[in-house]
TILUMMI-319954 format. One record per residue (C-alpha): x, y, z; residue in three letters. Coordinates in nm, 3 decimals, padded with zeros to 5 digits. Layout:
N
        u        v        w  pagu
        X        Y        Z   ala
...
END
This chain:
267
        u        v        w  pagu
   07.625   07.970  -04.836   met
   07.691   07.687  -05.114   ala
   07.710   07.475  -04.886   asn
   07.397   07.537  -04.689   val
   07.273   07.454  -05.000   ala
   07.457   07.133  -05.058   val
   07.341   07.025  -04.724   gln
   06.972   07.115  -04.722   gln
   06.951   06.935  -05.093   ser
   07.103   06.618  -04.923   ala
   06.874   06.629  -04.650   leu
   06.549   06.639  -04.859   ala
   06.718   06.368  -05.068   ser
   06.787   06.161  -04.764   ser
   06.428   06.211  -04.604   ser
   06.220   06.137  -04.932   ser
   06.227   05.787  -04.910   pro
   06.137   05.764  -04.551   arg
   05.847   05.966  -04.633   leu
   05.738   05.743  -04.882   leu
   05.772   05.442  -04.674   phe
   05.598   05.583  -04.407   ala
   05.284   05.736  -04.693   leu
   05.242   05.355  -04.835   ala
   05.267   05.216  -04.420   ala
   04.975   05.434  -04.383   tyr
   04.783   05.339  -04.670   arg
   04.853   04.977  -04.626   met
   04.742   05.043  -04.253   his
   04.433   05.242  -04.385   ala
   04.354   04.914  -04.651   arg
   04.398   04.657  -04.389   gln
   04.178   04.842  -04.150   arg
   03.873   04.865  -04.398   gln
   03.911   04.516  -04.504   ser
   03.899   04.429  -04.118   leu
   03.627   04.658  -04.111   glu
   03.418   04.457  -04.372   ala
   03.491   04.140  -04.240   arg
   03.362   04.247  -03.894   arg
   03.041   04.398  -04.047   thr
   02.994   04.038  -04.251   lys
   03.046   03.880  -03.956   met
   02.754   04.037  -03.739   lys
   02.529   04.022  -04.051   ala
   02.575   03.655  -04.048   thr
   02.549   03.655  -03.694   cys
   02.237   03.867  -03.665   ile
   02.055   03.590  -03.977   ala
   02.177   03.315  -03.772   arg
   01.997   03.446  -03.512   val
   01.741   03.579  -03.670   tyr
   01.680   03.215  -03.862   ser
   01.683   03.038  -03.497   ala
   01.407   03.281  -03.363   ala
   01.222   03.161  -03.661   lys
   01.268   02.831  -03.608   ala
   01.205   02.870  -03.277   gly
   00.864   03.066  -03.336   leu
   00.759   02.764  -03.592   ala
   00.822   02.513  -03.295   leu
   00.644   02.716  -03.051   leu
   00.324   02.742  -03.327   gly
   00.360   02.339  -03.344   leu
   00.336   02.283  -03.004   ala
   00.050   02.502  -02.971   ala
  -00.132   02.373  -03.248   val
  -00.019   01.981  -03.097   phe
  -00.171   02.122  -02.756   ser
  -00.507   02.248  -02.854   phe
  -00.563   01.922  -03.041   thr
  -00.424   01.690  -02.705   leu
  -00.690   01.875  -02.531   leu
  -00.982   01.811  -02.823   ala
  -00.877   01.436  -02.796   leu
  -00.893   01.418  -02.456   asp
  -01.225   01.633  -02.448   arg
  -01.371   01.399  -02.714   glu
  -01.240   01.108  -02.496   ala
  -01.363   01.190  -02.163   leu
  -01.713   01.237  -02.394   leu
  -01.663   00.870  -02.495   lys
  -01.540   00.785  -02.177   gly
  -01.877   00.848  -02.017   leu
  -02.093   00.660  -02.239   ala
  -02.324   00.469  -02.064   pro
  -02.330   00.098  -01.970   leu
  -02.570  -00.172  -02.153   pro
  -02.847  -00.171  -01.925   ala
  -02.961  -00.479  -02.015   asp
  -02.772  -00.635  -01.763   leu
  -03.107  -00.577  -01.538   phe
  -03.333  -00.575  -01.854   gly
  -03.364  -00.205  -01.920   ala
  -03.235  -00.162  -02.312   pro
  -02.929   00.083  -02.343   ser
  -02.932   00.426  -02.421   ile
  -02.687   00.504  -02.757   thr
  -02.378   00.611  -02.751   ala
  -02.451   00.969  -02.883   ala
  -02.711   01.043  -02.566   gly
  -02.990   00.973  -02.716   ala
  -03.269   00.656  -02.709   ile
  -03.367   00.514  -03.078   gln
  -03.724   00.627  -03.067   gly
  -03.989   00.397  -03.264   gly
  -04.205   00.065  -03.227   ala
  -03.912  -00.091  -03.057   ser
  -03.920   00.205  -02.768   glu
  -03.974   00.059  -02.384   thr
  -04.123   00.253  -02.164   leu
  -03.801   00.255  -01.956   leu
  -03.579   00.347  -02.252   ser
  -03.867   00.656  -02.311   arg
  -03.780   00.707  -01.974   glu
  -03.476   00.775  -01.948   gln
  -03.426   00.953  -02.253   arg
  -03.688   01.178  -02.148   ala
  -03.510   01.277  -01.798   leu
  -03.176   01.257  -01.999   ala
  -03.302   01.562  -02.189   glu
  -03.438   01.751  -01.936   phe
  -03.124   01.699  -01.721   ile
  -02.876   01.827  -01.965   ala
  -03.089   02.110  -02.086   lys
  -03.148   02.172  -01.703   arg
  -02.773   02.154  -01.597   tyr
  -02.611   02.239  -01.965   arg
  -02.400   01.926  -01.973   ile
  -02.364   01.740  -02.311   ala
  -02.663   01.491  -02.376   asn
  -02.450   01.233  -02.432   thr
  -02.271   01.268  -02.057   ala
  -02.647   01.322  -01.891   ala
  -02.781   00.984  -02.107   ala
  -02.499   00.808  -01.941   ser
  -02.590   00.943  -01.536   phe
  -02.969   00.827  -01.617   val
  -02.867   00.485  -01.707   ser
  -02.566   00.416  -01.461   leu
  -02.852   00.583  -01.211   ala
  -03.124   00.327  -01.303   tyr
  -02.860   00.041  -01.286   arg
  -02.794   00.114  -00.965   ala
  -03.146   00.214  -00.841   gly
  -03.243  -00.167  -00.975   glu
  -02.920  -00.352  -00.819   glu
  -02.974  -00.154  -00.460   his
  -03.331  -00.135  -00.445   ser
  -03.281   00.302  -00.429   val
  -03.547   00.562  -00.679   asp
  -03.319   00.639  -00.952   pro
  -03.457   00.989  -00.911   leu
  -03.330   01.028  -00.584   leu
  -02.985   00.888  -00.705   ile
  -03.008   01.180  -00.961   leu
  -03.139   01.431  -00.753   ala
  -02.820   01.363  -00.485   val
  -02.630   01.436  -00.801   met
  -02.791   01.769  -00.922   ala
  -02.758   01.877  -00.594   val
  -02.391   01.775  -00.444   glu
  -02.173   01.855  -00.783   ser
  -02.461   01.968  -01.057   arg
  -02.370   01.689  -01.271   tyr
  -01.989   01.738  -01.277   asn
  -01.789   01.416  -01.299   pro
  -01.458   01.521  -01.177   val
  -01.606   01.781  -00.866   ala
  -01.370   01.779  -00.587   glu
  -01.453   01.989  -00.253   ser
  -01.244   02.148   00.000   val
  -01.297   01.858   00.241   met
  -01.183   01.614  -00.044   gly
  -01.530   01.451  -00.127   ala
  -01.553   01.326  -00.487   lys
  -01.723   01.288  -00.841   gly
  -02.092   01.312  -00.870   leu
  -02.207   01.256  -00.515   met
  -01.938   01.422  -00.358   gln
  -01.845   01.111  -00.167   ile
  -01.567   01.142   00.096   ile
  -01.269   00.848   00.018   pro
  -01.138   00.782   00.381   lys
  -01.511   00.731   00.493   phe
  -01.605   00.475   00.298   his
  -01.276   00.272   00.201   leu
  -01.469  -00.074   00.258   asp
  -01.688   00.036  -00.040   lys
  -01.375   00.099  -00.261   leu
  -01.137  -00.187  -00.223   gly
  -01.315  -00.376  -00.508   asp
  -01.368  -00.092  -00.710   leu
  -01.032   00.083  -00.811   gly
  -00.971   00.287  -00.455   gly
  -01.005   00.661  -00.428   glu
  -00.884   00.800  -00.717   gln
  -01.176   00.561  -00.921   ala
  -01.448   00.770  -00.739   leu
  -01.436   01.038  -01.057   leu
  -01.504   00.762  -01.285   glu
  -01.914   00.818  -01.307   pro
  -01.957   00.448  -01.290   glu
  -01.798   00.364  -00.964   val
  -01.928   00.724  -00.787   asn
  -02.297   00.628  -00.843   ile
  -02.231   00.277  -00.733   glu
  -02.069   00.357  -00.417   val
  -02.278   00.666  -00.355   gly
  -02.612   00.444  -00.427   thr
  -02.478   00.207  -00.155   gln
  -02.459   00.488   00.083   ile
  -02.781   00.609   00.068   leu
  -02.946   00.265   00.086   arg
  -02.730   00.206   00.370   glu
  -02.840   00.506   00.581   tyr
  -03.174   00.452   00.505   thr
  -03.228   00.127   00.581   arg
  -03.012   00.198   00.940   arg
  -03.214   00.469   01.044   phe
  -03.543   00.438   00.873   gly
  -03.608   00.768   00.786   asp
  -03.556   00.890   00.427   pro
  -03.499   01.269   00.530   glu
  -03.258   01.209   00.838   phe
  -03.044   00.946   00.571   ala
  -03.030   01.261   00.324   leu
  -02.905   01.469   00.617   gln
  -02.680   01.213   00.740   met
  -02.525   01.143   00.372   tyr
  -02.435   01.504   00.371   ala
  -02.257   01.514   00.711   gly
  -02.505   01.745   00.833   ala
  -02.698   01.579   01.103   val
  -02.717   01.881   01.334   asp
  -02.848   02.131   01.016   glu
  -03.171   02.360   01.148   pro
  -03.480   02.243   00.915   gly
  -03.249   01.931   00.742   ser
  -03.197   02.209   00.465   gln
  -03.003   01.965   00.256   tyr
  -03.266   01.694   00.224   ala
  -03.522   01.925   00.143   ala
  -03.283   02.073  -00.172   lys
  -03.270   01.704  -00.245   val
  -03.642   01.616  -00.212   met
  -03.706   01.928  -00.450   ala
  -03.487   01.825  -00.713   glu
  -03.668   01.498  -00.701   lys
  -03.978   01.655  -00.737   ala
  -03.883   01.808  -01.038   arg
  -03.766   01.519  -01.211   leu
  -04.077   01.303  -01.128   glu
  -04.290   01.474  -01.398   pro
  -04.097   01.393  -01.638   val
  -04.059   01.049  -01.574   arg
  -04.469   01.084  -01.521   gln
  -04.511   01.221  -01.810   lys
  -04.275   00.979  -02.045   ala
  -04.471   00.656  -01.834   arg
  -04.799   00.865  -01.982   lys
  -04.658   00.860  -02.314   gly
  -04.592   00.502  -02.337   ser
  -04.905   00.386  -02.202   glu
  -05.075   00.627  -02.479   gln
  -04.917   00.498  -02.783   ser
  -04.898   00.136  -02.648   ala
END
């Protein structure tokens, strides 16, 4: 019995250091795991913070880009309106229209300037376009009409029917601009004016459109047939296109006559 007790005591004595070592190793391993978990948590938090900062910066850049884009659109619109400013009408003896789209009133205002101003105001209101644009179109129509011996009201009426005074209008048939000119049929008139793309410029479009009207009128000697030819609708029953243009011209005529009478009375 005594030998058994001695053996058990010796076994306990020999096992105790091993147990303590194992316990210490477990505790060290646990602390290492806790430290590793803490580092991982810290790294995750850092990554999340970086991602959040990057997303925030990206959204800020998108916001700045949007503001910049809207600013450019506003500037482009202003530039377009400025680009529609009328050319000096005194090239053929008529007064110019101001950049604001209104002709200066007063004693110095002439018959022609008052007439153009009245027409521009009527067109701007009827077709809901800027006064500046309407004034420019009227001024250019009077200039082209004077140069090519075409009634400016007829030119304006064609613009109204063809594009409703939209200078960048384009049809599925390839017609362009205010007077809806198809470039391939009139390349001879575009050579010295900047080519096909220049038709989106009001001055060029009105110049070429007026030349076409004069050419067809002189060739066929019939204003109605000339208009049908202009529209490419020679076989159209009842000459409906010509009727639309003449009806629009008839709407403009009283405006012109009223302005003329007003000028005569004030004189």
